[in-house]
C-alpha positions as CSV (number, residue, x, y, z in Angstrom):
1,M,-4.8,6.0,21.3
2,P,-1.4,7.7,22.1
3,K,0.6,8.9,19.1
4,S,4.3,8.3,19.1
5,A,6.7,10.2,16.9
6,A,6.8,8.7,13.4
7,H,10.5,9.8,12.9
8,P,13.4,10.1,15.3
9,D,14.0,13.7,14.1
10,G,10.3,14.6,14.3
11,D,7.8,15.2,11.5
12,L,9.3,18.3,10.0
13,P,8.8,18.4,6.2
14,V,11.7,18.0,3.9
15,K,12.3,20.8,1.3
16,L,11.6,19.3,-2.2
17,D,11.7,21.2,-5.5
18,V,10.1,20.6,-8.9
19,K,12.8,18.1,-10.0
20,D,12.3,16.1,-6.8
21,M,8.6,15.9,-7.3
22,K,9.1,14.8,-10.9
23,L,11.4,12.0,-9.8
24,L,8.8,10.9,-7.2
25,A,6.1,10.8,-9.9
26,L,8.3,8.8,-12.2
27,L,9.2,6.3,-9.4
28,R,5.6,5.9,-8.5
29,E,4.9,5.0,-12.1
30,D,7.9,2.6,-12.3
31,S,10.4,2.3,-9.4
32,R,12.6,0.0,-11.5
33,M,13.2,2.7,-14.1
34,P,16.9,2.9,-14.8
35,V,18.9,6.0,-13.7
36,S,19.5,6.7,-17.4
37,G,15.7,6.8,-18.0
38,L,15.1,9.0,-15.0
39,S,17.9,11.3,-16.1
40,K,16.4,11.7,-19.5
41,R,12.9,12.3,-18.3
42,V,13.8,15.0,-15.7
43,G,16.6,16.6,-17.7
44,M,19.5,16.1,-15.2
45,N,22.7,14.1,-15.4
46,R,22.9,10.6,-13.9
47,D,25.0,11.6,-10.8
48,T,22.5,14.3,-9.8
49,V,19.6,11.9,-10.2
50,T,21.3,9.3,-8.1
51,Y,22.1,11.9,-5.4
52,R,18.6,13.2,-5.3
53,V,17.0,9.8,-5.0
54,R,19.4,8.7,-2.3
55,R,18.8,11.9,-0.4
56,M,15.0,11.3,-0.5
57,E,15.6,7.7,0.7
58,Q,17.9,8.8,3.6
59,L,15.4,11.5,4.7
60,R,12.6,8.9,4.5
61,V,10.6,10.8,1.9
62,I,10.9,7.6,0.0
63,R,10.3,4.8,2.5
64,K,10.5,1.9,0.2
65,H,10.7,0.8,-3.5
66,Y,8.7,-2.3,-3.9
67,A,6.9,-4.7,-6.3
68,E,3.1,-4.6,-6.0
69,I,2.0,-8.2,-6.2
70,D,-1.3,-9.9,-7.0
71,R,-2.0,-11.9,-3.8
72,S,-4.8,-13.8,-5.5
73,V,-2.1,-15.8,-7.4
74,F,-1.4,-17.5,-4.0
75,G,-5.0,-18.0,-3.2
76,Y,-5.5,-15.0,-0.8
77,F,-8.0,-12.2,-0.7
78,V,-7.3,-8.9,1.2
79,C,-9.3,-7.6,4.2
80,K,-9.3,-4.3,6.0
81,V,-10.1,-4.3,9.7
82,F,-10.8,-0.9,11.4
83,M,-10.5,-0.8,15.2
84,V,-11.3,1.6,18.0
85,L,-9.1,1.0,21.0
86,D,-9.9,1.7,24.6
87,E,-7.5,3.9,26.4
88,V,-7.6,1.8,29.6
89,S,-4.1,0.4,29.1
90,L,-1.3,1.8,26.9
91,Q,0.7,-1.3,27.5
92,R,-2.0,-3.5,26.1
93,Q,-2.3,-1.2,23.1
94,R,1.4,-1.6,22.4
95,E,1.1,-5.4,22.7
96,L,-1.8,-5.4,20.2
97,M,0.1,-3.3,17.7
98,Q,3.2,-5.4,18.0
99,E,1.2,-8.6,17.5
100,L,-0.6,-7.2,14.5
101,R,2.6,-6.1,13.0
102,Q,4.3,-9.5,13.4
103,H,1.2,-11.5,12.3
104,P,2.2,-13.6,9.3
105,N,-1.0,-12.5,7.4
106,T,-0.4,-8.8,7.9
107,E,0.1,-6.7,4.8
108,A,-0.1,-3.2,6.4
109,L,-0.8,-1.5,9.7
110,L,-2.0,2.1,9.7
111,E,-2.8,4.5,12.5
112,Y,-5.4,7.3,12.5
113,N,-6.2,10.5,14.4
114,D,-9.9,10.2,14.1
115,K,-12.9,7.9,14.7
116,W,-10.8,4.8,14.0
117,D,-7.5,4.3,15.8
118,V,-6.1,1.5,13.6
119,Q,-6.5,0.0,10.2
120,W,-5.2,-3.6,9.9
121,R,-4.8,-4.9,6.4
122,L,-4.4,-8.7,6.2
123,L,-4.7,-11.6,3.9
124,A,-6.9,-14.7,4.2
125,K,-7.4,-17.9,2.2
126,D,-11.1,-18.0,2.9
127,L,-13.8,-16.6,5.2
128,E,-13.2,-19.4,7.7
129,E,-9.5,-18.4,8.1
130,L,-10.5,-14.8,8.4
131,D,-13.0,-15.5,11.1
132,T,-10.5,-17.6,13.0
133,I,-7.8,-14.9,12.9
134,L,-10.2,-12.1,13.9
135,M,-11.8,-14.2,16.7
136,R,-8.4,-15.0,18.2
137,I,-7.3,-11.3,18.1
138,S,-10.7,-10.1,19.4
139,T,-10.7,-12.6,22.2
140,K,-7.2,-12.0,23.3
141,Y,-7.6,-8.2,23.3
142,S,-11.3,-7.9,24.2
143,D,-10.3,-5.5,27.0
144,I,-9.2,-2.8,24.6
145,I,-10.9,-3.4,21.2
146,S,-14.1,-1.5,21.7
147,E,-15.3,-1.4,18.1
148,R,-14.4,-3.2,14.9
149,D,-15.4,-3.0,11.2
150,T,-14.2,-5.5,8.6
151,L,-14.2,-4.9,4.8
152,V,-13.2,-7.3,2.0
153,V,-11.3,-5.8,-0.9
154,V,-12.5,-6.5,-4.4
155,R,-9.7,-6.6,-7.0
156,W,-10.0,-4.2,-9.9
157,G,-8.1,-6.8,-12.0
158,K,-6.2,-10.0,-11.5
159,A,-3.3,-12.0,-13.0
160,R,-3.9,-14.4,-15.9
161,S,-4.7,-18.0,-14.9
162,S,-1.7,-19.2,-16.8
163,A,0.5,-17.3,-14.4
164,V,-0.2,-19.7,-11.6
165,K,0.7,-22.8,-13.6
166,S,4.2,-21.4,-14.5
167,F,5.0,-20.0,-11.1
168,D,7.8,-21.8,-9.2
169,A,10.2,-21.4,-6.2
170,T,12.7,-19.3,-8.2
171,D,9.9,-16.9,-9.1
172,L,9.0,-16.6,-5.4
173,A,12.7,-15.9,-4.5
174,I,12.7,-13.1,-7.1
175,L,9.4,-11.7,-5.7
176,R,10.8,-11.7,-2.1
177,L,13.7,-9.6,-3.2
178,L,11.7,-7.2,-5.3
179,A,9.0,-6.9,-2.6
180,D,11.8,-5.7,-0.3
181,D,13.5,-3.4,-2.8
182,A,12.2,-3.1,-6.3
183,R,15.4,-1.4,-7.5
184,T,17.5,-4.5,-6.8
185,S,19.4,-5.1,-10.0
186,A,19.1,-8.3,-12.1
187,V,22.8,-8.9,-11.4
188,D,22.4,-8.7,-7.6
189,I,19.3,-10.9,-7.8
190,A,21.2,-13.5,-9.9
191,K,24.0,-13.7,-7.4
192,R,21.6,-14.2,-4.5
193,I,19.5,-16.9,-6.1
194,E,22.3,-18.5,-8.2
195,I,20.9,-18.2,-11.7
196,G,22.0,-16.0,-14.6
197,P,21.1,-12.3,-14.9
198,D,19.4,-12.9,-18.3
199,A,17.2,-15.6,-16.7
200,V,16.3,-13.1,-14.0
201,I,15.3,-10.5,-16.5
202,K,13.2,-12.9,-18.5
203,R,11.4,-14.1,-15.3
204,I,10.7,-10.5,-14.1
205,K,9.3,-9.7,-17.6
206,R,7.0,-12.8,-17.4
207,L,5.9,-12.0,-13.9
208,K,5.0,-8.5,-15.1
209,E,3.3,-9.6,-18.3
210,T,1.1,-12.2,-16.5
211,G,0.1,-9.7,-13.9
212,I,1.7,-11.4,-10.9
213,I,3.7,-8.2,-10.5
214,K,1.1,-5.5,-10.9
215,R,3.7,-2.7,-10.9
216,F,6.9,-1.4,-9.4
217,T,6.2,1.6,-7.2
218,I,7.2,3.5,-4.1
219,I,5.9,4.2,-0.6
220,T,6.4,7.8,0.4
221,D,5.9,9.5,3.7
222,P,3.3,12.4,3.3
223,Q,4.5,14.1,6.5
224,R,8.0,14.3,5.3
225,M,6.6,16.0,2.1
226,G,4.6,18.5,4.2
227,R,1.3,16.7,3.4
228,Q,-1.6,15.2,5.4
229,W,-3.2,12.0,4.3
230,Y,-6.8,11.0,4.6
231,T,-9.0,7.9,4.0
232,I,-12.3,8.7,2.3
233,A,-14.9,6.0,2.8
234,V,-18.0,6.1,0.5
235,Q,-21.2,4.1,0.6
236,M,-23.2,4.1,-2.6
237,K,-26.9,3.6,-3.4
238,Q,-25.5,1.5,-6.3
239,F,-22.1,1.0,-7.6
240,D,-22.1,-0.4,-11.2
241,E,-19.7,-0.6,-14.1
242,R,-20.3,3.0,-15.0
243,Y,-19.2,4.3,-11.6
244,Q,-16.3,1.9,-11.5
245,Q,-14.9,3.3,-14.7
246,R,-15.4,6.8,-13.4
247,V,-13.5,6.1,-10.2
248,L,-10.6,4.4,-12.1
249,E,-10.3,7.4,-14.4
250,F,-10.4,9.8,-11.4
251,V,-7.6,7.9,-9.7
252,R,-5.5,7.8,-12.9
253,T,-5.8,11.6,-13.4
254,T,-5.5,12.8,-9.8
255,P,-1.9,12.5,-8.5
256,A,-3.0,13.2,-4.9
257,V,-4.9,9.9,-4.8
258,A,-2.3,7.4,-3.5
259,R,-4.6,4.4,-4.0
260,C,-8.3,3.5,-4.2
261,V,-10.0,0.1,-3.6
262,K,-13.4,-1.3,-4.0
263,T,-14.7,-3.2,-0.9
264,V,-17.6,-5.3,0.3
265,G,-19.0,-4.4,3.7
266,T,-20.0,-1.1,5.3
267,W,-18.3,0.9,2.5
268,D,-18.1,0.5,-1.2
269,I,-15.0,2.5,-1.9
270,L,-12.0,3.6,0.1
271,A,-9.7,6.3,-1.4
272,Y,-6.4,7.3,0.2
273,I,-5.3,10.9,-0.6
274,A,-2.3,13.0,0.4
275,V,-2.6,16.8,0.2
276,G,-0.6,19.9,1.2
277,S,-3.4,22.0,2.5
278,T,-7.1,21.9,3.6
279,S,-8.1,23.8,0.5
280,E,-6.5,21.2,-1.7
281,F,-8.3,18.5,0.2
282,H,-11.6,20.3,-0.1
283,R,-11.2,20.6,-3.9
284,I,-10.3,17.0,-4.4
285,F,-13.0,15.8,-2.1
286,K,-15.6,17.8,-3.9
287,E,-14.3,16.4,-7.3
288,F,-14.4,12.9,-6.0
289,K,-18.0,13.3,-4.8
290,A,-19.0,14.8,-8.1
291,V,-17.6,11.7,-9.9
292,L,-20.0,9.5,-7.8
293,S,-23.0,11.9,-7.8
294,P,-26.0,11.5,-7.5
295,D,-25.7,8.0,-6.0
296,V,-23.6,8.7,-2.9
297,R,-25.6,7.4,0.1
298,N,-23.1,8.2,2.9
299,Y,-19.4,9.1,3.4
300,E,-16.8,9.6,6.1
301,V,-13.3,11.0,6.2
302,F,-10.6,9.6,8.5
303,V,-7.5,11.6,9.3
304,G,-4.3,9.5,8.9
305,Y,-1.4,9.6,11.2
306,T,1.2,7.1,10.1
307,E,1.9,3.8,8.4
308,H,3.6,1.5,11.0
309,F,4.2,-1.4,8.6
310,I,3.6,-2.3,5.0
311,T,4.7,-5.2,2.7
312,S,3.5,-6.6,-0.6
313,L,4.5,-10.2,0.3
314,P,3.3,-11.1,3.8
315,R,5.0,-14.0,5.6
316,A,1.9,-16.2,5.2
317,I,2.5,-16.4,1.4
318,I,6.2,-17.2,1.8
319,E,5.7,-19.8,4.5
320,G,2.8,-21.3,2.6
321,R,4.9,-21.8,-0.5
322,D,7.9,-23.0,1.4
323,T,6.0,-25.8,3.1
């Protein structure tokens, strides 16, 4: 599949110092942290912190501040569909990518420089809906989709059942704004949905406490940080509670791991890592395998290229709640 430039000014890395990296780490942990909190944690004044964050946004080191939302609250599960695309028609490839990006169930669209060309992350209410969506896409683009593999993501945790009962249209309006920009202030949210700022703050707190909002975090561009990202797919002989806890601890203590999910299908675990060198990748990869040893049956590594699209609140959720 042809690779187009991810950025209009190319993929040249942006020079970042220790303070910038500390800010990125804090924003990954909580992207709604006030400037005053960031300032205190990194030891810089508020104006300097504001300037550095804005600079990283303008240079697309930080692509987005967003609220990570538990989609199960809305009755959806997450699927990952890997595709190999035939090179017979570049125009057909562009049509497929555009359709996947605009599909109401799409959560993310990633491109690889490896065995797989595309990873399509989408939501579905049930297996019948998933089958219908995949059948339509596969039929329409049967001339270029030469191989496909579908995985169902298993949630590590979920929102409390009480969260669903108390959720209303105002909560959805708040989520839509926070999914688009997690740093939107309570005052700005209040103006846009016409309720008081204090009410907004209370609702955000409740959405967080009940687990509907899993966390506030950021999407960064590894290429702009001089890093390469990879997807590590692991198949286990067995994957029990013991290994699950090991994986969760490894993710928690390894900053290079952007995210890790448990899946049902060909692979048991998918880990996404971003590193600055092949030696760093080798070290982390060996550590990850050691965490899962001796029950690793098989593994593959896919070299990432770019994330074309990502959202934590696909249109299917919004349209489903609006009807």
